[in-house]
C-alpha positions in Angstrom: 88.4 138.4 86.7 85.7 140.3 88.6 82.4 138.8 89.7 79.3 140.5 91.1 77.5 138.7 93.9 74.4 138.7 95.9 74.8 137.0 99.3 73.6 136.8 102.9 76.1 137.5 105.6 76.4 135.9 109.0 73.6 138.2 110.4 71.3 137.2 107.5 71.7 140.6 105.9 71.6 140.8 102.1 75.0 142.0 100.7 75.9 142.8 97.1 79.1 143.9 95.5 82.1 142.6 93.5 85.0 140.3 94.2 88.2 139.6 92.2 89.1 135.9 91.6 90.5 133.8 88.8 87.4 131.6 88.4 83.8 131.5 89.7 84.9 128.6 92.0 87.5 130.8 93.7 85.0 133.7 94.0 82.4 131.5 95.5 84.9 129.9 97.9 86.1 133.3 99.0 82.6 134.4 99.9 81.7 131.2 101.7 84.9 131.5 103.7 83.5 134.7 105.2 80.6 132.7 106.4 78.2 134.1 103.8 75.5 132.3 101.9 75.9 133.0 98.2 72.5 133.6 96.5 73.9 134.6 93.1 77.3 135.1 91.5 78.0 136.3 88.0 80.9 137.6 86.0 80.8 141.4 85.7 79.3 142.3 82.3 77.4 139.0 82.0 73.7 138.5 82.2 72.0 135.9 84.5 71.1 133.9 81.3 74.8 133.6 80.5 75.6 132.2 83.9 72.7 129.9 84.4 73.6 127.3 81.8 72.4 123.8 81.3 69.1 123.9 83.2 68.0 120.4 84.3 64.3 120.0 85.2 63.9 123.8 85.7 66.9 124.0 88.2 70.1 125.6 87.0 73.5 124.2 87.3 74.7 127.1 89.4 71.9 126.4 92.0 73.2 122.9 92.4 76.8 124.1 92.7 75.9 126.4 95.5 73.7 123.8 97.2 76.7 121.3 97.3 79.1 124.0 98.5 76.8 125.4 101.2 75.8 121.9 102.4 79.5 120.9 102.7 80.3 124.2 104.6 77.4 124.0 107.0 77.9 120.3 107.8 81.6 120.9 108.5 80.6 123.6 110.9 78.4 121.3 112.9 75.0 122.2 111.6 72.6 119.3 111.1 71.6 118.1 107.7 68.0 119.1 108.2 68.9 122.6 109.4 71.3 123.1 106.5 68.5 122.1 104.0 66.2 124.5 105.8 68.6 127.4 105.3 69.2 126.5 101.6 65.4 126.3 101.0 64.7 129.6 102.7 67.4 131.5 100.8 67.2 129.9 97.3 66.3 132.4 94.5 64.5 129.6 92.6 60.9 128.9 93.6 61.0 125.4 92.1 64.3 124.6 93.7 63.0 125.8 97.1 60.1 123.4 96.8 62.4 120.5 95.9 64.7 121.2 98.8 61.8 121.5 101.2 60.4 118.1 100.0 63.9 116.6 100.4 64.1 118.0 103.9 60.8 116.4 104.8 62.1 113.0 103.6 65.3 113.5 105.6 63.4 114.3 108.8 61.3 111.1 108.3 64.5 109.0 108.3 65.5 108.8 104.6 69.0 109.4 103.5 70.0 112.5 101.5 70.9 110.4 98.5 67.5 108.7 98.5 65.8 112.1 98.8 67.8 113.4 95.8 66.9 110.2 93.8 63.2 111.3 94.0 64.1 114.1 91.5 66.0 112.3 88.7 65.3 115.2 86.3 67.1 117.6 88.7 69.8 115.5 90.2 71.7 113.2 87.8 73.2 109.9 88.7 76.6 111.5 89.4 75.1 113.8 92.0 73.1 111.0 93.6 75.9 108.4 93.7 78.5 110.7 95.2 76.2 111.7 98.0 75.1 108.0 98.6 78.8 106.9 98.8 79.6 109.8 101.1 76.8 108.8 103.5 77.8 105.2 103.5 81.5 105.9 104.1 81.0 108.8 106.5 82.7 111.3 104.2 79.6 113.3 103.1 81.3 116.7 103.6 84.3 115.7 101.5 82.2 114.2 98.8 80.0 117.3 98.6 83.2 119.3 98.1 84.2 116.9 95.3 80.7 117.3 93.8 80.8 121.1 93.9 84.2 121.2 92.2 83.1 118.8 89.5 79.9 120.8 88.8 81.8 124.1 88.8 84.3 122.6 86.2 81.3 121.4 84.1 79.8 124.9 84.4 83.0 126.7 83.4 83.4 124.3 80.4 79.9 124.9 79.1 80.2 128.6 79.6 83.4 128.5 77.5 81.7 126.7 74.6 78.5 128.9 74.8 80.4 132.2 75.0 82.4 131.2 71.9 79.2 130.7 69.9 77.9 134.3 70.7 79.9 136.1 68.0 79.1 133.6 65.1 75.4 133.7 66.1 75.3 137.5 66.1 77.0 137.7 62.7 74.7 135.0 61.3 71.6 136.8 62.6 72.9 140.1 61.2 73.5 138.4 57.8 70.0 136.9 57.9 68.4 140.2 58.7 70.4 142.0 56.0 69.3 139.4 53.4 65.7 139.6 54.5 65.6 143.4 54.2 67.2 143.2 50.7 64.9 140.4 49.6 61.6 141.9 50.8 62.1 145.6 50.7 65.0 146.7 48.4 65.0 144.2 45.5 61.3 144.5 44.5 61.7 148.3 44.1 65.0 148.0 42.2 63.4 145.4 39.9 60.8 147.9 38.7 63.5 150.5 38.0 65.7 148.2 36.0 62.9 146.7 33.9 62.4 150.2 32.4 66.0 150.4 31.2 66.5 149.7 27.5 70.0 148.3 27.4 71.8 145.0 28.2 72.1 144.5 32.0 75.2 143.0 33.6 75.1 139.4 34.6 75.2 140.2 38.3 72.2 142.5 37.9 70.3 139.8 36.0 71.0 137.4 38.9 69.8 140.0 41.4 66.6 140.5 39.4 66.0 136.8 39.2 66.3 136.6 43.0 63.9 139.5 43.3 61.4 137.8 41.1 61.5 134.6 43.1 61.1 136.5 46.4 58.2 138.5 45.0 56.3 135.4 43.9 57.4 132.8 46.4 58.9 134.9 49.3 56.3 134.0 51.9 56.3 130.3 51.0 60.1 130.2 51.2 60.1 132.0 54.6 57.4 129.7 56.0 59.2 126.7 54.6 62.5 127.7 56.2 60.9 128.3 59.6 59.0 125.0 59.3 62.2 123.2 58.4 64.0 124.6 61.4 61.1 123.6 63.7 60.9 120.1 62.3 64.6 119.6 62.4 64.8 120.8 66.0 62.0 118.3 67.0 63.6 115.5 64.9 67.0 115.7 66.7 65.3 115.2 70.1 63.8 111.9 69.0 65.6 108.8 70.4 65.6 107.2 66.9 67.4 110.2 65.4 69.8 111.2 68.2 72.5 108.6 67.4 72.8 109.7 63.8 72.7 113.4 64.8 75.4 112.9 67.4 77.5 110.9 64.9 77.3 113.8 62.5 78.3 116.3 65.2 81.3 114.3 66.1 82.5 114.1 62.5 81.7 117.7 61.7 84.8 119.5 60.2 85.2 122.2 62.9 82.8 121.5 65.7 83.6 117.8 65.8 87.0 118.4 67.5 85.4 120.5 70.2 82.6 118.0 70.8 85.0 115.1 71.1 87.3 117.0 73.5 84.2 118.2 75.4 82.9 114.7 76.0 86.3 113.4 76.9 86.7 116.1 79.5 83.3 115.4 81.0 83.8 111.7 81.1 87.3 112.0 82.6 86.1 114.5 85.2 83.1 112.3 86.1 85.2 109.1 86.4 87.9 110.9 88.5 85.4 112.3 90.9 83.5 109.1 91.3 86.6 107.0 91.8 87.9 109.5 94.4 84.6 109.4 96.2 84.9 105.6 96.7 83.1 104.0 93.8 84.6 101.0 91.9 85.7 101.4 88.3 82.7 99.5 86.9 80.3 101.5 89.0 81.9 104.7 87.8 81.7 103.6 84.2 78.0 102.8 84.7 77.3 106.3 86.1 79.4 108.0 83.4 77.4 106.2 80.8 74.1 107.3 82.3 75.0 111.0 82.5 76.7 111.3 79.1 74.4 113.0 76.7 76.1 112.1 73.4 74.6 108.8 72.3 77.8 107.6 70.5 79.9 108.0 73.6 77.1 106.5 75.8 77.0 103.4 73.5 80.8 103.1 73.6 80.9 103.5 77.4 78.3 100.8 77.7 80.4 98.5 75.5 83.5 99.3 77.6 81.6 98.6 80.8 80.5 95.1 79.6 84.1 94.3 78.7 85.4 95.5 82.0 82.8 93.4 83.9 84.0 90.3 81.9 87.6 90.9 83.1 89.1 93.2 80.4 91.2 96.1 81.6 89.8 99.6 81.2 92.7 100.7 78.9 92.2 97.6 76.7 88.4 98.2 76.6 89.0 101.9 75.5 91.7 100.9 73.0 89.3 98.5 71.2 86.8 101.4 70.9 89.3 103.7 69.1 88.5 102.5 65.6 89.0 105.8 63.7 92.5 107.0 63.1 91.2 110.4 61.9 89.1 111.2 65.0 89.1 108.4 67.6 86.5 108.5 70.3 89.1 107.6 72.9 92.6 108.8 71.7 95.8 107.0 72.4 96.7 109.6 75.1 93.7 108.6 77.1 94.4 104.9 76.6 98.0 105.2 77.7 97.1 107.3 80.8 94.5 104.8 81.9 97.1 102.0 81.4 99.5 103.9 83.7 96.6 104.3 86.2 96.1 100.5 86.1 99.7 99.8 86.9 99.9 102.4 89.7 96.4 102.2 91.1 95.9 106.0 90.8 92.8 106.1 88.7 91.5 109.3 90.2 94.7 111.2 89.5 95.0 110.0 85.9 91.4 110.9 85.1 91.8 114.3 86.8 94.8 115.0 84.6 92.9 113.9 81.5 90.0 116.1 82.4 92.3 119.2 82.8 94.1 118.3 79.5 90.9 118.0 77.5 89.3 121.1 79.1 92.3 123.0 77.9 92.0 121.4 74.4 88.3 122.5 74.3 89.3 126.1 75.2 92.1 126.1 72.6 89.8 124.6 69.9 87.1 127.1 70.7 89.5 130.0 70.4 90.9 128.6 67.1 87.3 128.2 65.8 86.4 131.8 66.7 89.6 133.0 65.1 88.8 131.2 61.8 85.1 132.0 61.7 85.5 135.7 62.3 87.1 136.5 58.9 85.1 133.9 57.1 81.8 135.4 58.4 82.9 138.9 57.6 83.9 137.9 54.1 80.4 136.3 53.6 78.7 139.5 54.8 81.0 141.7 52.7 80.5 139.5 49.7 76.7 139.8 49.9 76.8 143.6 50.3 79.5 143.9 47.6 77.5 141.8 45.1 74.3 143.8 45.7 76.2 147.1 45.5 77.9 146.2 42.2 74.6 144.8 40.7 72.8 148.1 41.5 75.5 150.6 40.8 76.8 149.2 37.5 73.6 149.7 35.5 73.0 153.1 37.1 76.5 154.1 36.0 75.8 152.9 32.5 72.6 155.1 32.4 74.5 158.2 33.6 77.2 157.5 31.0 74.6 157.5 28.2 73.2 160.8 29.4 76.6 162.4 29.3 77.0 161.4 25.7 
């Protein structure tokens, strides 16, 4: 895969070009190994919007990935933390992020730790980010922990990009269908209606249905359009309310097609988070607590909280997860995860087991997304073709009947 980049070289000169690498992580690591400061890196053919996914508090995920990578690289090379933060602040492309880094640098110079400085911006740095840095500072392994953090954020970024990119085609087809229906309803059907009203013979059923739709659009079209827009806005606001989120997330998990992707996506993120936290030195209950705080799906968050309480009372992690898997059709924590955690408990290799589970469920997400796209493509095309075919038959059939009468 080819990536285009914008970076500063060792002489602080701006460089731009392309680099071949399997993933964005490999491409970034290749540029950093040259001693360059990566300002922006994107897949060739992608827009900046496609790359900057999941903005948190006005700062994109890729900004935080590059921050962690550059900090690790500069600290390993002997540059002080304050100097490294100064460089990152000077060369960041985000004005907001530049201000945040400058504020953090001031706190670090005044004697605060980097983790405490990050904690001042909870909307930008989530508990995973903060805790990994704090553990690194306490254990003297800040550089290694920053590498772990950068890797985890890159994996999260790649996973989100996979899901988002798969939704582009269905969204485009849906918008095209909506546009086609709008043109037919507001411009074509009213004119066709006046033509067919003048015909003095029995119209086909499909034409009668089309005329009925045209009549509804003519009298109530504006009301229907405003109602649909209002319903979308109200629905969008409703699903952001804390009282509604659990029910909405439950529906998403149990959705026929998207549910599998959402379950695997959450399992991948939870496994990746637990693996990185355990590798960085946190205990299992501390890791579960952080995983609960950063999990966005309320159903998984509630279940992680329940598992954490059971673990704190002495229950093993595998047993706690097993008791949460109540649905045979779509368990929140499948038997594979329970068994792998059980193996980790016997061997003491929690981080390796969770890393394996993260890779497994990330592959499942990609496979599910690919399968969903494969299924949706012909379905959406059939829907569009059905609408066009129905309108064509409804319009052409009476016209054909009229021409047949003239021939007689």
